[in-house]
C-alpha positions as a Markdown table, in Angstrom:
| # | Residue | x | y | z |
|---|---|---|---|---|
| 1 | Met | 105.4 | 105.6 | 102.8 |
| 2 | Asn | 108.1 | 107.8 | 100.5 |
| 3 | Pro | 109.7 | 109.8 | 103.2 |
| 4 | Ala | 110.0 | 112.8 | 101.0 |
| 5 | Gly | 106.3 | 112.7 | 99.9 |
| 6 | Lys | 104.6 | 111.4 | 102.7 |
| 7 | Gly | 101.4 | 110.3 | 100.7 |
| 8 | Ile | 99.0 | 107.7 | 99.5 |
| 9 | Phe | 97.4 | 107.6 | 96.1 |
| 10 | Ile | 93.8 | 106.2 | 95.8 |
| 11 | Thr | 93.0 | 105.7 | 92.4 |
| 12 | Gly | 90.1 | 103.4 | 90.6 |
| 13 | Thr | 89.8 | 100.6 | 88.0 |
| 14 | Asp | 87.0 | 103.3 | 86.5 |
| 15 | Thr | 85.0 | 106.4 | 87.6 |
| 16 | Gly | 82.4 | 106.0 | 90.1 |
| 17 | Val | 83.6 | 103.4 | 91.9 |
| 18 | Gly | 83.5 | 104.6 | 95.3 |
| 19 | Lys | 87.1 | 106.3 | 95.3 |
| 20 | Thr | 85.6 | 109.5 | 97.1 |
| 21 | Leu | 83.8 | 107.7 | 99.8 |
| 22 | Phe | 87.0 | 105.4 | 100.7 |
| 23 | Ala | 89.3 | 108.5 | 100.7 |
| 24 | Ala | 87.1 | 110.5 | 102.9 |
| 25 | Ala | 86.9 | 107.3 | 105.0 |
| 26 | Leu | 90.5 | 107.1 | 105.1 |
| 27 | Ile | 91.1 | 110.9 | 105.6 |
| 28 | Arg | 88.8 | 111.1 | 109.0 |
| 29 | Leu | 90.3 | 108.0 | 109.9 |
| 30 | Ala | 93.6 | 109.5 | 110.2 |
| 31 | Ala | 92.4 | 112.4 | 111.6 |
| 32 | Val | 91.1 | 110.7 | 114.4 |
| 33 | Cys | 94.4 | 108.6 | 114.8 |
| 34 | Gly | 96.1 | 111.8 | 115.2 |
| 35 | Leu | 97.7 | 112.4 | 112.1 |
| 36 | Ala | 98.0 | 115.8 | 110.4 |
| 37 | Val | 96.5 | 114.4 | 107.1 |
| 38 | Lys | 96.1 | 116.6 | 104.3 |
| 39 | Ala | 93.5 | 115.9 | 101.4 |
| 40 | Leu | 94.0 | 116.3 | 97.9 |
| 41 | Lys | 91.9 | 115.8 | 94.8 |
| 42 | Pro | 93.6 | 118.1 | 92.6 |
| 43 | Ile | 91.7 | 117.7 | 89.6 |
| 44 | Glu | 87.7 | 117.8 | 89.3 |
| 45 | Thr | 85.7 | 117.7 | 86.5 |
| 46 | Gly | 81.9 | 117.9 | 86.4 |
| 47 | Cys | 81.9 | 120.8 | 88.8 |
| 48 | Pro | 78.6 | 122.6 | 89.2 |
| 49 | Ile | 78.3 | 126.4 | 89.5 |
| 50 | Arg | 77.8 | 127.9 | 93.2 |
| 51 | Ser | 77.9 | 131.4 | 93.9 |
| 52 | Gly | 79.3 | 132.4 | 90.3 |
| 53 | Val | 82.4 | 129.8 | 90.5 |
| 54 | Leu | 82.9 | 126.3 | 90.1 |
| 55 | Phe | 82.4 | 124.2 | 93.1 |
| 56 | Pro | 84.0 | 121.0 | 93.7 |
| 57 | Glu | 81.8 | 118.9 | 95.4 |
| 58 | Asp | 83.9 | 116.1 | 96.1 |
| 59 | Gly | 86.9 | 117.9 | 97.1 |
| 60 | Ala | 84.6 | 120.0 | 99.5 |
| 61 | Phe | 83.8 | 116.6 | 101.1 |
| 62 | Leu | 87.4 | 115.3 | 101.5 |
| 63 | Val | 87.9 | 118.8 | 103.2 |
| 64 | Glu | 85.2 | 118.4 | 105.6 |
| 65 | Ala | 86.7 | 114.9 | 106.2 |
| 66 | Ser | 90.2 | 116.3 | 106.8 |
| 67 | Glu | 88.5 | 118.6 | 109.8 |
| 68 | His | 89.7 | 121.3 | 107.3 |
| 69 | Arg | 93.4 | 120.8 | 107.5 |
| 70 | Val | 93.3 | 122.0 | 104.1 |
| 71 | Ser | 91.7 | 125.0 | 102.3 |
| 72 | Leu | 89.3 | 124.1 | 99.1 |
| 73 | Asp | 91.9 | 126.0 | 97.0 |
| 74 | Glu | 94.6 | 123.5 | 98.4 |
| 75 | Cys | 92.5 | 120.3 | 97.9 |
| 76 | Thr | 91.2 | 121.2 | 94.3 |
| 77 | Pro | 93.0 | 123.8 | 92.5 |
| 78 | Phe | 92.2 | 122.4 | 89.1 |
| 79 | Arg | 88.2 | 122.7 | 88.6 |
| 80 | Phe | 86.1 | 122.3 | 85.3 |
| 81 | Ser | 82.4 | 122.0 | 84.3 |
| 82 | Leu | 82.5 | 119.3 | 81.9 |
| 83 | Pro | 82.2 | 115.8 | 83.3 |
| 84 | Ala | 85.1 | 114.2 | 81.2 |
| 85 | Ser | 88.6 | 113.3 | 81.5 |
| 86 | Pro | 90.7 | 116.3 | 82.8 |
| 87 | Tyr | 92.3 | 116.8 | 79.4 |
| 88 | Arg | 89.3 | 117.0 | 77.6 |
| 89 | Ala | 87.5 | 118.9 | 80.1 |
| 90 | Ala | 90.5 | 121.5 | 80.0 |
| 91 | Ala | 90.8 | 121.4 | 76.5 |
| 92 | Leu | 87.0 | 122.7 | 76.0 |
| 93 | Glu | 87.7 | 125.7 | 78.2 |
| 94 | Gly | 91.0 | 126.6 | 76.3 |
| 95 | Lys | 93.2 | 125.5 | 79.1 |
| 96 | Arg | 95.7 | 123.0 | 79.9 |
| 97 | Ile | 97.1 | 121.5 | 82.9 |
| 98 | Phe | 100.7 | 121.3 | 83.2 |
| 99 | Ala | 102.4 | 118.2 | 84.9 |
| 100 | Ser | 105.0 | 120.0 | 86.4 |
| 101 | Asp | 102.3 | 122.6 | 88.2 |
| 102 | Leu | 100.1 | 119.4 | 89.4 |
| 103 | Val | 103.4 | 117.7 | 90.8 |
| 104 | Glu | 104.8 | 120.7 | 92.5 |
| 105 | His | 101.4 | 121.4 | 93.9 |
| 106 | Ile | 100.6 | 118.3 | 95.6 |
| 107 | Leu | 103.9 | 117.7 | 96.8 |
| 108 | Ser | 103.8 | 121.3 | 98.5 |
| 109 | Val | 100.8 | 120.2 | 100.3 |
| 110 | Ala | 102.4 | 117.2 | 101.2 |
| 111 | Glu | 105.5 | 118.3 | 102.8 |
| 112 | Thr | 103.3 | 120.2 | 105.5 |
| 113 | Ala | 101.7 | 116.8 | 106.3 |
| 114 | Asp | 102.1 | 113.6 | 108.3 |
| 115 | Leu | 100.1 | 111.9 | 105.4 |
| 116 | Ala | 98.6 | 113.3 | 102.2 |
| 117 | Val | 95.8 | 111.4 | 100.6 |
| 118 | Val | 95.5 | 112.1 | 97.3 |
| 119 | Glu | 92.3 | 111.0 | 95.1 |
| 120 | Gly | 92.9 | 110.6 | 91.2 |
| 121 | Ala | 90.2 | 111.6 | 88.6 |
| 122 | Gly | 88.7 | 108.6 | 86.9 |
| 123 | Gly | 91.0 | 105.4 | 86.1 |
| 124 | Leu | 94.9 | 104.9 | 85.4 |
| 125 | Met | 94.4 | 105.9 | 82.0 |
| 126 | Ala | 92.4 | 108.9 | 82.3 |
| 127 | Pro | 94.5 | 111.7 | 80.1 |
| 128 | Ile | 95.5 | 114.7 | 81.9 |
| 129 | Asp | 97.8 | 116.3 | 78.9 |
| 130 | Asp | 99.1 | 115.3 | 76.2 |
| 131 | Asn | 100.9 | 111.9 | 76.6 |
| 132 | Phe | 100.3 | 112.5 | 80.2 |
| 133 | Met | 97.7 | 110.1 | 82.1 |
| 134 | Met | 96.7 | 109.7 | 85.7 |
| 135 | Val | 99.2 | 106.7 | 86.1 |
| 136 | Asp | 102.2 | 109.0 | 85.1 |
| 137 | Leu | 101.2 | 111.5 | 88.0 |
| 138 | Ile | 101.5 | 108.4 | 90.1 |
| 139 | Lys | 104.8 | 107.6 | 89.2 |
| 140 | Arg | 106.1 | 111.0 | 89.3 |
| 141 | Leu | 104.9 | 111.4 | 92.7 |
| 142 | Glu | 106.3 | 108.0 | 93.8 |
| 143 | Phe | 103.4 | 107.4 | 95.8 |
| 144 | Pro | 102.0 | 103.9 | 96.8 |
| 145 | Val | 98.4 | 103.3 | 95.5 |
| 146 | Ile | 95.2 | 101.9 | 96.9 |
| 147 | Leu | 93.3 | 100.8 | 94.3 |
| 148 | Val | 89.3 | 100.9 | 94.6 |
| 149 | Ala | 86.9 | 98.7 | 92.3 |
| 150 | Arg | 83.6 | 97.3 | 92.1 |
| 151 | Thr | 82.3 | 94.0 | 93.2 |
| 152 | Arg | 80.2 | 93.6 | 90.0 |
| 153 | Leu | 80.7 | 91.5 | 87.1 |
| 154 | Gly | 83.9 | 92.4 | 84.8 |
| 155 | Thr | 85.7 | 93.7 | 88.1 |
| 156 | Ile | 88.4 | 90.8 | 88.0 |
| 157 | Asn | 89.4 | 91.8 | 84.2 |
| 158 | His | 89.5 | 95.7 | 85.4 |
| 159 | Thr | 91.3 | 95.1 | 88.4 |
| 160 | Leu | 94.2 | 92.9 | 86.6 |
| 161 | Leu | 94.5 | 95.1 | 83.8 |
| 162 | Ser | 94.7 | 98.3 | 86.5 |
| 163 | Ile | 97.5 | 96.2 | 88.3 |
| 164 | Glu | 99.3 | 95.4 | 85.2 |
| 165 | Ala | 99.6 | 98.9 | 84.5 |
| 166 | Leu | 100.6 | 100.0 | 87.6 |
| 167 | Ser | 103.3 | 97.0 | 88.3 |
| 168 | Arg | 104.9 | 97.7 | 85.0 |
| 169 | Arg | 106.0 | 101.0 | 86.0 |
| 170 | Asp | 107.1 | 99.7 | 89.5 |
| 171 | Ile | 104.3 | 101.3 | 91.5 |
| 172 | Arg | 104.0 | 100.1 | 94.8 |
| 173 | Ile | 100.5 | 99.0 | 95.6 |
| 174 | Glu | 99.2 | 98.8 | 99.0 |
| 175 | Gly | 95.8 | 97.2 | 98.7 |
| 176 | Ile | 92.7 | 96.6 | 96.7 |
| 177 | Val | 89.3 | 97.7 | 98.2 |
| 178 | Leu | 86.2 | 95.9 | 96.3 |
| 179 | Ser | 83.6 | 98.7 | 97.0 |
| 180 | Gln | 80.0 | 97.1 | 96.8 |
| 181 | Cys | 78.4 | 100.4 | 94.6 |
| 182 | Thr | 74.9 | 99.5 | 95.0 |
| 183 | Pro | 72.4 | 97.7 | 97.5 |
| 184 | Asp | 71.4 | 94.7 | 95.3 |
| 185 | Arg | 74.2 | 92.0 | 94.9 |
| 186 | Gly | 74.7 | 89.7 | 91.8 |
| 187 | Pro | 75.0 | 85.9 | 92.6 |
| 188 | Glu | 78.8 | 86.6 | 91.1 |
| 189 | Glu | 79.8 | 88.9 | 94.1 |
| 190 | Asp | 79.7 | 86.2 | 96.7 |
| 191 | Phe | 82.9 | 85.0 | 94.7 |
| 192 | Thr | 84.6 | 88.2 | 94.0 |
| 193 | Leu | 87.0 | 88.9 | 96.8 |
| 194 | Asp | 87.9 | 85.4 | 96.5 |
| 195 | Asp | 88.4 | 85.2 | 92.8 |
| 196 | Val | 90.6 | 88.7 | 92.8 |
| 197 | Glu | 92.6 | 87.3 | 96.0 |
| 198 | Arg | 93.9 | 84.4 | 93.8 |
| 199 | Asn | 95.1 | 86.4 | 91.3 |
| 200 | Val | 97.0 | 89.1 | 92.8 |
| 201 | Gly | 99.6 | 87.6 | 95.2 |
| 202 | Asp | 100.3 | 89.0 | 98.4 |
| 203 | Ile | 98.4 | 92.8 | 97.8 |
| 204 | Pro | 95.6 | 92.9 | 100.4 |
| 205 | Val | 92.2 | 92.8 | 99.2 |
| 206 | Val | 89.1 | 94.0 | 101.4 |
| 207 | Leu | 85.5 | 94.2 | 100.8 |
| 208 | Leu | 83.6 | 97.5 | 101.8 |
| 209 | Pro | 80.1 | 96.9 | 102.0 |
| 210 | Phe | 77.7 | 99.1 | 100.4 |
| 211 | Val | 77.3 | 102.4 | 102.1 |
| 212 | Ser | 73.6 | 103.7 | 102.5 |
| 213 | Ala | 72.3 | 107.7 | 102.1 |
| 214 | Asp | 72.7 | 108.5 | 105.7 |
| 215 | Tyr | 76.4 | 107.0 | 105.7 |
| 216 | Ala | 77.7 | 108.8 | 102.4 |
| 217 | Arg | 77.9 | 112.0 | 103.3 |
| 218 | Asp | 79.1 | 111.4 | 107.1 |
| 219 | Pro | 82.9 | 111.4 | 107.1 |
| 220 | Ala | 82.9 | 110.1 | 111.1 |
| 221 | Arg | 80.3 | 106.9 | 110.2 |
| 222 | Leu | 82.4 | 106.2 | 107.0 |
| 223 | Ala | 85.5 | 105.7 | 109.2 |
| 224 | Gln | 83.7 | 103.6 | 111.3 |
| 225 | Lys | 82.9 | 101.4 | 108.3 |
| 226 | Leu | 86.4 | 101.1 | 107.6 |
| 227 | Ile | 87.3 | 99.9 | 110.9 |
| 228 | Asp | 84.2 | 97.7 | 111.0 |
| 229 | Ala | 85.1 | 96.1 | 107.7 |
| 230 | Ile | 89.0 | 95.9 | 107.3 |
| 231 | Pro | 91.7 | 94.4 | 109.5 |
| 232 | Gly | 93.3 | 96.6 | 111.7 |
| 233 | Ala | 96.9 | 95.5 | 110.6 |
| 234 | Thr | 95.8 | 96.4 | 107.0 |
| 235 | Leu | 94.5 | 99.9 | 107.8 |
| 236 | His | 97.8 | 100.7 | 110.3 |
| 237 | Arg | 99.9 | 99.8 | 107.0 |
| 238 | Trp | 98.0 | 102.5 | 105.2 |
| 239 | Leu | 98.0 | 105.0 | 107.9 |
| 240 | Gln | 101.9 | 104.5 | 108.4 |
| 241 | Pro | 103.6 | 108.4 | 107.6 |
């Protein structure tokens, strides 16, 4: 890990691929292992209104997963109501997300942690501001990445394009998590892991099985899923502060 930042960034090939579930599981596992882990989902769009204010549901789940080692404001300072890219959601509220503010906030939280787990919004090319994408944020932070992808048809293309974008910017990739997002499996999913592995060199590729509703909002059970599904050496590598 970067000694100045002590963080890892969870990104995805798309929105809705299971980033939040995986991030929550990793955060809770870090907490169980005794690390002072800080959870960050610095930008969340599509937030509902609760008690008159925007409530970041994913951010709140990550705070719970961290056993409340961060406040909700620390975890998710930038919140918007429209379920759109950060740039568009902010623009429609007459606001901007300044890169310097975003980076400063994340690094200030990371400085107080053994490990900061940061979940991005959308995929790598999701725009945050003019000429500033999610991948640019990762590059500015200098955090290594875990890439979350679906197991469905098309994921090889999306995964390899994402790896190419990260590699061109010299961003270290710590692993690829293939998340089975639905209980029904297509026949192609039996081969997805092997086919991705064959094309990504020595990057660890792991499969996260479908998580039912009773697991999906329980960080402790999600953490156990990681322990059951992912080799211990890979988990240890991801949790190294």
